[in-house]
All heavy atoms as a GROMACS GRO file, in nm:
protein
  570
    1MET      N    1   1.967   2.698  -0.125
    1MET     CA    2   1.879   2.578  -0.174
    1MET      C    3   1.744   2.650  -0.218
    1MET      O    4   1.688   2.721  -0.148
    1MET     CB    5   1.858   2.486  -0.047
    1MET     CG    6   1.772   2.377  -0.077
    1MET     SD    7   1.779   2.270   0.065
    1MET     CE    8   1.659   2.146   0.015
    2THR      N    9   1.704   2.598  -0.328
    2THR     CA   10   1.579   2.653  -0.377
    2THR      C   11   1.470   2.547  -0.361
    2THR      O   12   1.500   2.433  -0.355
    2THR     CB   13   1.587   2.685  -0.536
    2THR    OG1   14   1.646   2.572  -0.599
    2THR    CG2   15   1.667   2.815  -0.559
    3GLU      N   16   1.356   2.599  -0.336
    3GLU     CA   17   1.243   2.510  -0.319
    3GLU      C   18   1.149   2.510  -0.439
    3GLU      O   19   1.112   2.614  -0.488
    3GLU     CB   20   1.163   2.558  -0.192
    3GLU     CG   21   1.052   2.466  -0.147
    3GLU     CD   22   0.990   2.509  -0.023
    3GLU    OE1   23   1.058   2.538   0.080
    3GLU    OE2   24   0.861   2.517  -0.023
    4THR      N   25   1.110   2.393  -0.484
    4THR     CA   26   1.028   2.383  -0.592
    4THR      C   27   0.880   2.403  -0.556
    4THR      O   28   0.835   2.331  -0.462
    4THR     CB   29   1.036   2.241  -0.662
    4THR    OG1   30   1.172   2.227  -0.695
    4THR    CG2   31   0.951   2.238  -0.792
    5THR      N   32   0.809   2.491  -0.611
    5THR     CA   33   0.676   2.514  -0.576
    5THR      C   34   0.584   2.419  -0.646
    5THR      O   35   0.613   2.380  -0.759
    5THR     CB   36   0.630   2.657  -0.601
    5THR    OG1   37   0.649   2.690  -0.734
    5THR    CG2   38   0.709   2.763  -0.514
    6GLY      N   39   0.477   2.377  -0.589
    6GLY     CA   40   0.389   2.285  -0.650
    6GLY      C   41   0.428   2.139  -0.643
    6GLY      O   42   0.347   2.055  -0.691
    7ALA      N   43   0.546   2.111  -0.591
    7ALA     CA   44   0.583   1.965  -0.582
    7ALA      C   45   0.520   1.896  -0.471
    7ALA      O   46   0.512   1.953  -0.355
    7ALA     CB   47   0.732   1.959  -0.567
    8ALA      N   48   0.458   1.790  -0.492
    8ALA     CA   49   0.390   1.711  -0.389
    8ALA      C   50   0.492   1.635  -0.307
    8ALA      O   51   0.580   1.575  -0.357
    8ALA     CB   52   0.284   1.623  -0.449
    9ARG      N   53   0.467   1.638  -0.171
    9ARG     CA   54   0.555   1.561  -0.083
    9ARG      C   55   0.484   1.419  -0.065
    9ARG      O   56   0.374   1.405  -0.038
    9ARG     CB   57   0.566   1.627   0.051
    9ARG     CG   58   0.658   1.557   0.147
    9ARG     CD   59   0.681   1.647   0.274
    9ARG     NE   60   0.745   1.562   0.364
    9ARG     CZ   61   0.707   1.532   0.488
    9ARG    NH1   62   0.595   1.585   0.522
    9ARG    NH2   63   0.771   1.444   0.561
   10TRP      N   64   0.578   1.314  -0.086
   10TRP     CA   65   0.520   1.181  -0.067
   10TRP      C   66   0.484   1.148   0.077
   10TRP      O   67   0.569   1.165   0.169
   10TRP     CB   68   0.630   1.081  -0.111
   10TRP     CG   69   0.583   0.942  -0.087
   10TRP    CD1   70   0.638   0.853   0.003
   10TRP    CD2   71   0.496   0.864  -0.158
   10TRP    NE1   72   0.582   0.726  -0.015
   10TRP    CE2   73   0.488   0.741  -0.109
   10TRP    CE3   74   0.398   0.895  -0.256
   10TRP    CZ2   75   0.401   0.634  -0.155
   10TRP    CZ3   76   0.314   0.794  -0.302
   10TRP    CH2   77   0.312   0.669  -0.247
   11THR      N   78   0.365   1.110   0.100
   11THR     CA   79   0.320   1.085   0.244
   11THR      C   80   0.277   0.931   0.251
   11THR      O   81   0.214   0.897   0.349
   11THR     CB   82   0.205   1.175   0.278
   11THR    OG1   83   0.098   1.166   0.197
   11THR    CG2   84   0.253   1.318   0.286
   12GLY      N   85   0.298   0.856   0.151
   12GLY     CA   86   0.267   0.712   0.156
   12GLY      C   87   0.137   0.686   0.089
   12GLY      O   88   0.061   0.769   0.052
   13TYR      N   89   0.108   0.549   0.079
   13TYR     CA   90  -0.021   0.516   0.015
   13TYR      C   91  -0.136   0.540   0.117
   13TYR      O   92  -0.111   0.525   0.242
   13TYR     CB   93  -0.018   0.356  -0.015
   13TYR     CG   94   0.078   0.322  -0.121
   13TYR    CD1   95   0.192   0.248  -0.088
   13TYR    CD2   96   0.060   0.361  -0.246
   13TYR    CE1   97   0.289   0.216  -0.178
   13TYR    CE2   98   0.167   0.331  -0.341
   13TYR     CZ   99   0.272   0.260  -0.312
   13TYR     OH  100   0.365   0.231  -0.402
   14ARG      N  101  -0.248   0.566   0.068
   14ARG     CA  102  -0.352   0.602   0.157
   14ARG      C  103  -0.416   0.478   0.227
   14ARG      O  104  -0.408   0.364   0.172
   14ARG     CB  105  -0.468   0.682   0.086
   14ARG     CG  106  -0.535   0.591  -0.023
   14ARG     CD  107  -0.633   0.683  -0.097
   14ARG     NE  108  -0.703   0.596  -0.195
   14ARG     CZ  109  -0.781   0.641  -0.286
   14ARG    NH1  110  -0.807   0.769  -0.292
   14ARG    NH2  111  -0.836   0.556  -0.370
   15PRO      N  112  -0.479   0.493   0.343
   15PRO     CA  113  -0.547   0.382   0.406
   15PRO      C  114  -0.653   0.319   0.309
   15PRO      O  115  -0.721   0.392   0.242
   15PRO     CB  116  -0.609   0.445   0.529
   15PRO     CG  117  -0.534   0.562   0.551
   15PRO     CD  118  -0.488   0.615   0.427
   16GLY      N  119  -0.658   0.186   0.310
   16GLY     CA  120  -0.749   0.121   0.227
   16GLY      C  121  -0.690   0.074   0.093
   16GLY      O  122  -0.754   0.004   0.010
   17ALA      N  123  -0.556   0.112   0.065
   17ALA     CA  124  -0.501   0.070  -0.060
   17ALA      C  125  -0.462  -0.080  -0.048
   17ALA      O  126  -0.424  -0.123   0.057
   17ALA     CB  127  -0.371   0.157  -0.089
   18LEU      N  128  -0.479  -0.149  -0.160
   18LEU     CA  129  -0.439  -0.287  -0.162
   18LEU      C  130  -0.287  -0.292  -0.196
   18LEU      O  131  -0.246  -0.252  -0.310
   18LEU     CB  132  -0.526  -0.365  -0.262
   18LEU     CG  133  -0.500  -0.515  -0.271
   18LEU    CD1  134  -0.522  -0.583  -0.140
   18LEU    CD2  135  -0.572  -0.578  -0.388
   19LEU      N  136  -0.208  -0.343  -0.110
   19LEU     CA  137  -0.062  -0.343  -0.118
   19LEU      C  138  -0.005  -0.483  -0.113
   19LEU      O  139  -0.069  -0.574  -0.063
   19LEU     CB  140  -0.002  -0.264  -0.013
   19LEU     CG  141  -0.045  -0.115  -0.008
   19LEU    CD1  142   0.013  -0.040   0.112
   19LEU    CD2  143  -0.015  -0.040  -0.129
   20VAL      N  144   0.114  -0.503  -0.170
   20VAL     CA  145   0.191  -0.621  -0.160
   20VAL      C  146   0.313  -0.600  -0.071
   20VAL      O  147   0.388  -0.508  -0.097
   20VAL     CB  148   0.229  -0.669  -0.301
   20VAL    CG1  149   0.315  -0.802  -0.284
   20VAL    CG2  150   0.109  -0.698  -0.388
   21ASP      N  151   0.327  -0.687   0.022
   21ASP     CA  152   0.441  -0.688   0.108
   21ASP      C  153   0.541  -0.786   0.041
   21ASP      O  154   0.522  -0.905   0.042
   21ASP     CB  155   0.410  -0.739   0.248
   21ASP     CG  156   0.529  -0.750   0.338
   21ASP    OD1  157   0.647  -0.734   0.294
   21ASP    OD2  158   0.501  -0.782   0.462
   22LYS      N  159   0.645  -0.730  -0.021
   22LYS     CA  160   0.737  -0.809  -0.098
   22LYS      C  161   0.820  -0.903  -0.019
   22LYS      O  162   0.867  -1.015  -0.067
   22LYS     CB  163   0.828  -0.724  -0.184
   22LYS     CG  164   0.746  -0.640  -0.294
   22LYS     CD  165   0.846  -0.553  -0.378
   22LYS     CE  166   0.901  -0.440  -0.299
   22LYS     NZ  167   0.973  -0.352  -0.383
   23THR      N  168   0.849  -0.869   0.106
   23THR     CA  169   0.932  -0.955   0.196
   23THR      C  170   0.854  -1.084   0.233
   23THR      O  171   0.913  -1.186   0.246
   23THR     CB  172   0.975  -0.882   0.316
   23THR    OG1  173   0.861  -0.835   0.387
   23THR    CG2  174   1.073  -0.772   0.281
   24ALA      N  175   0.717  -1.069   0.250
   24ALA     CA  176   0.630  -1.179   0.291
   24ALA      C  177   0.561  -1.241   0.172
   24ALA      O  178   0.491  -1.338   0.192
   24ALA     CB  179   0.538  -1.143   0.401
   25ASP      N  180   0.560  -1.171   0.055
   25ASP     CA  181   0.493  -1.222  -0.059
   25ASP      C  182   0.342  -1.238  -0.034
   25ASP      O  183   0.293  -1.341  -0.057
   25ASP     CB  184   0.556  -1.348  -0.119
   25ASP     CG  185   0.501  -1.365  -0.265
   25ASP    OD1  186   0.473  -1.272  -0.333
   25ASP    OD2  187   0.494  -1.488  -0.300
   26ARG      N  188   0.290  -1.124   0.035
   26ARG     CA  189   0.136  -1.140   0.064
   26ARG      C  190   0.069  -1.004   0.043
   26ARG      O  191   0.126  -0.908   0.040
   26ARG     CB  192   0.115  -1.176   0.210
   26ARG     CG  193   0.229  -1.200   0.292
   26ARG     CD  194   0.213  -1.243   0.434
   26ARG     NE  195   0.095  -1.205   0.507
   26ARG     CZ  196   0.090  -1.209   0.636
   26ARG    NH1  197   0.194  -1.242   0.710
   26ARG    NH2  198  -0.023  -1.192   0.705
   27LEU      N  199  -0.059  -1.016   0.004
   27LEU     CA  200  -0.141  -0.897  -0.001
   27LEU      C  201  -0.204  -0.856   0.132
   27LEU      O  202  -0.232  -0.928   0.220
   27LEU     CB  203  -0.259  -0.928  -0.097
   27LEU     CG  204  -0.222  -0.950  -0.247
   27LEU    CD1  205  -0.344  -1.012  -0.316
   27LEU    CD2  206  -0.185  -0.822  -0.315
   28GLY      N  207  -0.219  -0.714   0.143
   28GLY     CA  208  -0.284  -0.660   0.256
   28GLY      C  209  -0.337  -0.527   0.225
   28GLY      O  210  -0.306  -0.471   0.121
   29VAL      N  211  -0.426  -0.488   0.308
   29VAL     CA  212  -0.492  -0.358   0.291
   29VAL      C  213  -0.418  -0.257   0.400
   29VAL      O  214  -0.409  -0.290   0.508
   29VAL     CB  215  -0.638  -0.356   0.327
   29VAL    CG1  216  -0.699  -0.224   0.319
   29VAL    CG2  217  -0.705  -0.458   0.228
   30SER      N  218  -0.376  -0.143   0.346
   30SER     CA  219  -0.307  -0.051   0.434
   30SER      C  220  -0.401   0.011   0.538
   30SER      O  221  -0.511   0.048   0.501
   30SER     CB  222  -0.243   0.056   0.343
   30SER     OG  223  -0.329   0.139   0.294
   31HIS      N  224  -0.360   0.022   0.652
   31HIS     CA  225  -0.433   0.091   0.766
   31HIS      C  226  -0.360   0.205   0.816
   31HIS      O  227  -0.429   0.306   0.854
   31HIS     CB  228  -0.463  -0.015   0.874
   31HIS     CG  229  -0.571  -0.101   0.854
   31HIS    ND1  230  -0.698  -0.090   0.898
   31HIS    CD2  231  -0.582  -0.210   0.767
   31HIS    CE1  232  -0.777  -0.176   0.847
   31HIS    NE2  233  -0.715  -0.257   0.778
   32ALA      N  234  -0.238   0.207   0.815
   32ALA     CA  235  -0.158   0.317   0.876
   32ALA      C  236  -0.015   0.324   0.818
   32ALA      O  237   0.040   0.221   0.776
   32ALA     CB  238  -0.145   0.306   1.030
   33PHE      N  239   0.042   0.440   0.815
   33PHE     CA  240   0.185   0.455   0.770
   33PHE      C  241   0.247   0.559   0.861
   33PHE      O  242   0.198   0.672   0.884
   33PHE     CB  243   0.184   0.511   0.629
   33PHE     CG  244   0.325   0.534   0.574
   33PHE    CD1  245   0.418   0.433   0.566
   33PHE    CD2  246   0.357   0.660   0.526
   33PHE    CE1  247   0.553   0.450   0.512
   33PHE    CE2  248   0.481   0.683   0.476
   33PHE     CZ  249   0.570   0.575   0.465
   34ASP      N  250   0.356   0.528   0.923
   34ASP     CA  251   0.417   0.618   1.020
   34ASP      C  252   0.543   0.682   0.962
   34ASP      O  253   0.619   0.745   1.035
   34ASP     CB  254   0.454   0.537   1.152
   34ASP     CG  255   0.570   0.440   1.130
   34ASP    OD1  256   0.624   0.434   1.016
   34ASP    OD2  257   0.598   0.363   1.225
   35GLY      N  258   0.559   0.682   0.835
   35GLY     CA  259   0.672   0.739   0.767
   35GLY      C  260   0.779   0.636   0.735
   35GLY      O  261   0.877   0.666   0.652
   36GLU      N  262   0.774   0.527   0.803
   36GLU     CA  263   0.881   0.421   0.788
   36GLU      C  264   0.826   0.286   0.754
   36GLU      O  265   0.874   0.204   0.681
   36GLU     CB  266   0.977   0.416   0.905
   36GLU     CG  267   1.058   0.537   0.930
   36GLU     CD  268   1.143   0.522   1.046
   36GLU    OE1  269   1.173   0.417   1.093
   36GLU    OE2  270   1.190   0.632   1.102
   37LYS      N  271   0.710   0.248   0.814
   37LYS     CA  272   0.649   0.126   0.801
   37LYS      C  273   0.494   0.138   0.788
   37LYS      O  274   0.431   0.228   0.837
   37LYS     CB  275   0.690   0.024   0.912
   37LYS     CG  276   0.641   0.070   1.044
   37LYS     CD  277   0.689  -0.024   1.155
   37LYS     CE  278   0.640   0.014   1.288
   37LYS     NZ  279   0.722   0.085   1.368
   38TYR      N  280   0.449   0.038   0.719
   38TYR     CA  281   0.292   0.025   0.707
   38TYR      C  282   0.240  -0.080   0.792
   38TYR      O  283   0.304  -0.180   0.825
   38TYR     CB  284   0.262  -0.021   0.562
   38TYR     CG  285   0.282   0.090   0.458
   38TYR    CD1  286   0.399   0.115   0.397
   38TYR    CD2  287   0.176   0.180   0.430
   38TYR    CE1  288   0.420   0.210   0.296
   38TYR    CE2  289   0.190   0.276   0.340
   38TYR     CZ  290   0.308   0.294   0.269
   38TYR     OH  291   0.319   0.390   0.177
   39THR      N  292   0.119  -0.048   0.840
   39THR     CA  293   0.039  -0.154   0.912
   39THR      C  294  -0.056  -0.210   0.815
   39THR      O  295  -0.130  -0.125   0.754
   39THR     CB  296  -0.036  -0.100   1.035
   39THR    OG1  297   0.065  -0.050   1.122
   39THR    CG2  298  -0.111  -0.205   1.102
   40LEU      N  299  -0.054  -0.337   0.784
   40LEU     CA  300  -0.137  -0.403   0.687
   40LEU      C  301  -0.230  -0.500   0.746
   40LEU      O  302  -0.201  -0.564   0.850
   40LEU     CB  303  -0.051  -0.467   0.586
   40LEU     CG  304   0.047  -0.393   0.500
   40LEU    CD1  305   0.139  -0.475   0.429
   40LEU    CD2  306  -0.021  -0.291   0.421
   41ALA      N  307  -0.351  -0.519   0.692
   41ALA     CA  308  -0.441  -0.615   0.736
   41ALA      C  309  -0.460  -0.719   0.628
   41ALA      O  310  -0.466  -0.683   0.514
   41ALA     CB  311  -0.581  -0.550   0.770
   42GLY      N  312  -0.467  -0.841   0.669
   42GLY     CA  313  -0.473  -0.948   0.568
   42GLY      C  314  -0.619  -0.955   0.509
   42GLY      O  315  -0.717  -0.899   0.557
   43ILE      N  316  -0.618  -1.008   0.388
   43ILE     CA  317  -0.746  -1.020   0.317
   43ILE      C  318  -0.830  -1.133   0.368
   43ILE      O  319  -0.782  -1.249   0.370
   43ILE     CB  320  -0.724  -1.045   0.162
   43ILE    CG1  321  -0.625  -0.944   0.107
   43ILE    CG2  322  -0.858  -1.046   0.087
   43ILE    CD1  323  -0.670  -0.802   0.112
   44GLY      N  324  -0.953  -1.114   0.421
   44GLY     CA  325  -1.046  -1.216   0.464
   44GLY      C  326  -1.006  -1.266   0.597
   44GLY      O  327  -1.055  -1.370   0.647
   45THR      N  328  -0.912  -1.202   0.676
   45THR     CA  329  -0.869  -1.236   0.804
   45THR      C  330  -0.861  -1.122   0.898
   45THR      O  331  -0.880  -1.005   0.852
   45THR     CB  332  -0.728  -1.304   0.807
   45THR    OG1  333  -0.634  -1.207   0.782
   45THR    CG2  334  -0.722  -1.414   0.709
   46THR      N  335  -0.842  -1.139   1.024
   46THR     CA  336  -0.827  -1.026   1.114
   46THR      C  337  -0.679  -1.006   1.139
   46THR      O  338  -0.643  -0.927   1.233
   46THR     CB  339  -0.903  -1.057   1.249
   46THR    OG1  340  -0.845  -1.171   1.305
   46THR    CG2  341  -1.049  -1.066   1.230
   47GLU      N  342  -0.595  -1.078   1.079
   47GLU     CA  343  -0.450  -1.072   1.101
   47GLU      C  344  -0.386  -0.936   1.051
   47GLU      O  345  -0.437  -0.877   0.951
   47GLU     CB  346  -0.380  -1.180   1.022
   47GLU     CG  347  -0.229  -1.182   1.039
   47GLU     CD  348  -0.155  -1.287   0.955
   47GLU    OE1  349  -0.225  -1.344   0.865
   47GLU    OE2  350  -0.042  -1.310   0.982
   48ARG      N  351  -0.303  -0.874   1.131
   48ARG     CA  352  -0.232  -0.752   1.102
   48ARG      C  353  -0.093  -0.772   1.110
   48ARG      O  354  -0.043  -0.849   1.197
   48ARG     CB  355  -0.287  -0.644   1.187
   48ARG     CG  356  -0.424  -0.590   1.157
   48ARG     CD  357  -0.457  -0.469   1.229
   48ARG     NE  358  -0.593  -0.439   1.208
   48ARG     CZ  359  -0.651  -0.319   1.195
   48ARG    NH1  360  -0.565  -0.218   1.212
   48ARG    NH2  361  -0.775  -0.302   1.168
   49TRP      N  362  -0.010  -0.698   1.036
   49TRP     CA  363   0.135  -0.705   1.046
   49TRP      C  364   0.191  -0.570   1.001
   49TRP      O  365   0.122  -0.489   0.937
   49TRP     CB  366   0.191  -0.820   0.969
   49TRP     CG  367   0.195  -0.808   0.820
   49TRP    CD1  368   0.297  -0.763   0.743
   49TRP    CD2  369   0.089  -0.840   0.731
   49TRP    NE1  370   0.259  -0.762   0.614
   49TRP    CE2  371   0.134  -0.815   0.600
   49TRP    CE3  372  -0.042  -0.892   0.748
   49TRP    CZ2  373   0.055  -0.839   0.482
   49TRP    CZ3  374  -0.123  -0.906   0.631
   49TRP    CH2  375  -0.071  -0.889   0.508
   50THR      N  376   0.316  -0.551   1.030
   50THR     CA  377   0.388  -0.428   0.983
   50THR      C  378   0.494  -0.469   0.877
   50THR      O  379   0.546  -0.577   0.882
   50THR     CB  380   0.444  -0.348   1.094
   50THR    OG1  381   0.548  -0.433   1.157
   50THR    CG2  382   0.344  -0.296   1.189
   51ALA      N  383   0.519  -0.374   0.783
   51ALA     CA  384   0.624  -0.403   0.685
   51ALA      C  385   0.686  -0.263   0.655
   51ALA      O  386   0.620  -0.166   0.650
   51ALA     CB  387   0.555  -0.456   0.554
   52PRO      N  388   0.823  -0.270   0.630
   52PRO     CA  389   0.894  -0.146   0.594
   52PRO      C  390   0.843  -0.091   0.458
   52PRO      O  391   0.810  -0.164   0.368
   52PRO     CB  392   1.034  -0.188   0.595
   52PRO     CG  393   1.040  -0.338   0.573
   52PRO     CD  394   0.908  -0.385   0.631
   53ALA      N  395   0.843   0.042   0.446
   53ALA     CA  396   0.801   0.101   0.336
   53ALA      C  397   0.873   0.060   0.199
   53ALA      O  398   0.814   0.043   0.096
   53ALA     CB  399   0.811   0.259   0.341
   54ARG      N  400   1.001   0.035   0.216
   54ARG     CA  401   1.080  -0.017   0.100
   54ARG      C  402   1.039  -0.154   0.047
   54ARG      O  403   1.069  -0.187  -0.064
   54ARG     CB  404   1.224  -0.018   0.134
   54ARG     CG  405   1.267  -0.124   0.231
   54ARG     CD  406   1.422  -0.118   0.262
   54ARG     NE  407   1.448  -0.213   0.363
   54ARG     CZ  408   1.421  -0.207   0.490
   54ARG    NH1  409   1.367  -0.098   0.548
   54ARG    NH2  410   1.465  -0.304   0.576
   55ALA      N  411   0.952  -0.229   0.126
   55ALA     CA  412   0.911  -0.362   0.089
   55ALA      C  413   0.768  -0.364   0.038
   55ALA      O  414   0.718  -0.468   0.008
   55ALA     CB  415   0.922  -0.458   0.212
   56ILE      N  416   0.711  -0.248   0.015
   56ILE     CA  417   0.563  -0.231  -0.022
   56ILE      C  418   0.552  -0.181  -0.158
   56ILE      O  419   0.628  -0.104  -0.211
   56ILE     CB  420   0.499  -0.136   0.074
   56ILE    CG1  421   0.495  -0.190   0.212
   56ILE    CG2  422   0.351  -0.107   0.022
   56ILE    CD1  423   0.426  -0.316   0.240
   57ARG      N  424   0.457  -0.240  -0.240
   57ARG     CA  425   0.421  -0.192  -0.365
   57ARG      C  426   0.270  -0.209  -0.382
   57ARG      O  427   0.206  -0.287  -0.317
   57ARG     CB  428   0.494  -0.268  -0.481
   57ARG     CG  429   0.451  -0.405  -0.498
   57ARG     CD  430   0.510  -0.473  -0.615
   57ARG     NE  431   0.485  -0.612  -0.628
   57ARG     CZ  432   0.374  -0.664  -0.664
   57ARG    NH1  433   0.266  -0.596  -0.700
   57ARG    NH2  434   0.359  -0.803  -0.660
   58LEU      N  435   0.217  -0.132  -0.473
   58LEU     CA  436   0.070  -0.144  -0.505
   58LEU      C  437   0.041  -0.277  -0.571
   58LEU      O  438   0.123  -0.329  -0.656
   58LEU     CB  439   0.029  -0.030  -0.603
   58LEU     CG  440  -0.008   0.097  -0.542
   58LEU    CD1  441  -0.036   0.201  -0.659
   58LEU    CD2  442  -0.137   0.092  -0.452
   59ALA      N  443  -0.070  -0.341  -0.541
   59ALA     CA  444  -0.109  -0.460  -0.611
   59ALA      C  445  -0.133  -0.434  -0.754
   59ALA      O  446  -0.187  -0.330  -0.797
   59ALA     CB  447  -0.230  -0.517  -0.543
   60THR      N  448  -0.090  -0.524  -0.848
   60THR     CA  449  -0.116  -0.512  -0.988
   60THR      C  450  -0.266  -0.531  -1.016
   60THR      O  451  -0.344  -0.591  -0.937
   60THR     CB  452  -0.036  -0.604  -1.066
   60THR    OG1  453  -0.078  -0.741  -1.031
   60THR    CG2  454   0.116  -0.588  -1.043
   61ASP      N  455  -0.309  -0.492  -1.138
   61ASP     CA  456  -0.442  -0.524  -1.175
   61ASP      C  457  -0.475  -0.670  -1.182
   61ASP      O  458  -0.581  -0.722  -1.153
   61ASP     CB  459  -0.464  -0.466  -1.320
   61ASP     CG  460  -0.475  -0.305  -1.318
   61ASP    OD1  461  -0.503  -0.245  -1.204
   61ASP    OD2  462  -0.468  -0.249  -1.423
   62GLU      N  463  -0.373  -0.749  -1.215
   62GLU     CA  464  -0.393  -0.896  -1.219
   62GLU      C  465  -0.417  -0.950  -1.077
   62GLU      O  466  -0.505  -1.038  -1.057
   62GLU     CB  467  -0.272  -0.965  -1.277
   62GLU     CG  468  -0.251  -0.944  -1.431
   62GLU     CD  469  -0.197  -0.807  -1.472
   62GLU    OE1  470  -0.128  -0.752  -1.379
   62GLU    OE2  471  -0.226  -0.755  -1.577
   63GLU      N  472  -0.337  -0.896  -0.981
   63GLU     CA  473  -0.356  -0.937  -0.844
   63GLU      C  474  -0.489  -0.897  -0.791
   63GLU      O  475  -0.560  -0.968  -0.724
   63GLU     CB  476  -0.240  -0.880  -0.760
   63GLU     CG  477  -0.109  -0.945  -0.784
   63GLU     CD  478   0.004  -0.875  -0.728
   63GLU    OE1  479  -0.005  -0.748  -0.720
   63GLU    OE2  480   0.104  -0.938  -0.697
   64ARG      N  481  -0.537  -0.779  -0.834
   64ARG     CA  482  -0.668  -0.731  -0.789
   64ARG      C  483  -0.779  -0.818  -0.857
   64ARG      O  484  -0.873  -0.848  -0.790
   64ARG     CB  485  -0.690  -0.585  -0.829
   64ARG     CG  486  -0.596  -0.493  -0.748
   64ARG     CD  487  -0.613  -0.350  -0.803
   64ARG     NE  488  -0.746  -0.295  -0.784
   64ARG     CZ  489  -0.801  -0.251  -0.671
   64ARG    NH1  490  -0.725  -0.248  -0.560
   64ARG    NH2  491  -0.928  -0.217  -0.667
   65ARG      N  492  -0.760  -0.851  -0.978
   65ARG     CA  493  -0.863  -0.928  -1.053
   65ARG      C  494  -0.880  -1.074  -0.983
   65ARG      O  495  -0.988  -1.124  -0.980
   65ARG     CB  496  -0.821  -0.939  -1.200
   65ARG     CG  497  -0.932  -0.993  -1.294
   65ARG     CD  498  -0.894  -0.988  -1.441
   65ARG     NE  499  -0.842  -0.851  -1.482
   65ARG     CZ  500  -0.717  -0.829  -1.525
   65ARG    NH1  501  -0.636  -0.934  -1.550
   65ARG    NH2  502  -0.679  -0.709  -1.555
   66ALA      N  503  -0.770  -1.129  -0.941
   66ALA     CA  504  -0.773  -1.265  -0.876
   66ALA      C  505  -0.854  -1.257  -0.750
   66ALA      O  506  -0.919  -1.358  -0.705
   66ALA     CB  507  -0.624  -1.301  -0.836
   67LEU      N  508  -0.875  -1.140  -0.693
   67LEU     CA  509  -0.964  -1.116  -0.568
   67LEU      C  510  -1.109  -1.070  -0.610
   67LEU      O  511  -1.178  -1.049  -0.525
   67LEU     CB  512  -0.903  -1.015  -0.479
   67LEU     CG  513  -0.772  -1.054  -0.409
   67LEU    CD1  514  -0.713  -0.936  -0.334
   67LEU    CD2  515  -0.788  -1.172  -0.325
   68GLY      N  516  -1.120  -1.058  -0.739
   68GLY     CA  517  -1.263  -1.011  -0.785
   68GLY      C  518  -1.280  -0.860  -0.784
   68GLY      O  519  -1.381  -0.815  -0.779
   69LEU      N  520  -1.160  -0.788  -0.777
   69LEU     CA  521  -1.170  -0.648  -0.767
   69LEU      C  522  -1.145  -0.583  -0.906
   69LEU      O  523  -1.070  -0.652  -0.989
   69LEU     CB  524  -1.061  -0.589  -0.676
   69LEU     CG  525  -1.082  -0.639  -0.526
   69LEU    CD1  526  -0.959  -0.595  -0.449
   69LEU    CD2  527  -1.212  -0.592  -0.471
   70GLY      N  528  -1.184  -0.465  -0.929
   70GLY     CA  529  -1.163  -0.396  -1.058
   70GLY      C  530  -1.029  -0.345  -1.056
   70GLY      O  531  -0.942  -0.351  -0.963
   71PRO      N  532  -0.986  -0.284  -1.174
   71PRO     CA  533  -0.859  -0.220  -1.182
   71PRO      C  534  -0.839  -0.101  -1.094
   71PRO      O  535  -0.936  -0.042  -1.044
   71PRO     CB  536  -0.846  -0.175  -1.327
   71PRO     CG  537  -0.981  -0.171  -1.380
   71PRO     CD  538  -1.064  -0.263  -1.294
   72ARG      N  539  -0.714  -0.065  -1.066
   72ARG     CA  540  -0.686   0.056  -0.983
   72ARG      C  541  -0.749   0.186  -1.049
   72ARG      O  542  -0.758   0.188  -1.179
   72ARG     CB  543  -0.540   0.084  -0.968
   72ARG     CG  544  -0.468  -0.025  -0.891
   72ARG     CD  545  -0.321   0.007  -0.883
   72ARG     NE  546  -0.263  -0.004  -1.023
   72ARG     CZ  547  -0.145  -0.051  -1.043
   72ARG    NH1  548  -0.070  -0.088  -0.949
   72ARG    NH2  549  -0.099  -0.053  -1.163
   73SER      N  550  -0.781   0.280  -0.966
   73SER     CA  551  -0.827   0.406  -1.016
   73SER      C  552  -0.763   0.515  -0.944
   73SER      O  553  -0.722   0.499  -0.825
   73SER     CB  554  -0.975   0.421  -1.008
   73SER     OG  555  -1.015   0.415  -0.873
   74VAL      N  556  -0.751   0.628  -0.997
   74VAL     CA  557  -0.700   0.748  -0.934
   74VAL      C  558  -0.814   0.840  -0.922
   74VAL      O  559  -0.877   0.879  -1.009
   74VAL     CB  560  -0.581   0.812  -1.016
   74VAL    CG1  561  -0.536   0.940  -0.946
   74VAL    CG2  562  -0.474   0.710  -1.037
   75ASP      N  563  -0.841   0.886  -0.792
   75ASP     CA  564  -0.947   0.994  -0.775
   75ASP      C  565  -0.897   1.101  -0.702
   75ASP      O  566  -0.782   1.116  -0.654
   75ASP     CB  567  -1.064   0.932  -0.703
   75ASP     CG  568  -1.032   0.848  -0.583
   75ASP    OD1  569  -0.924   0.848  -0.534
   75ASP    OD2  570  -1.128   0.790  -0.532
   0.00000   0.00000   0.00000
């Protein structure tokens, strides 16, 4: 087996990312990722929940705009 040098290993979305839980159809901010599930916090609430990684996606620019946020950026 050969190993590709320079290939980045996926470690999940970083804490603070605005994500959509597709199973619950809700937005949340990521707080933790254990390799299988995310802990998300609700927008404007203290509610937290977990969601499997396969059910998570980044919020679109339109979803961000609806909350008064700017477009995504990569830094």
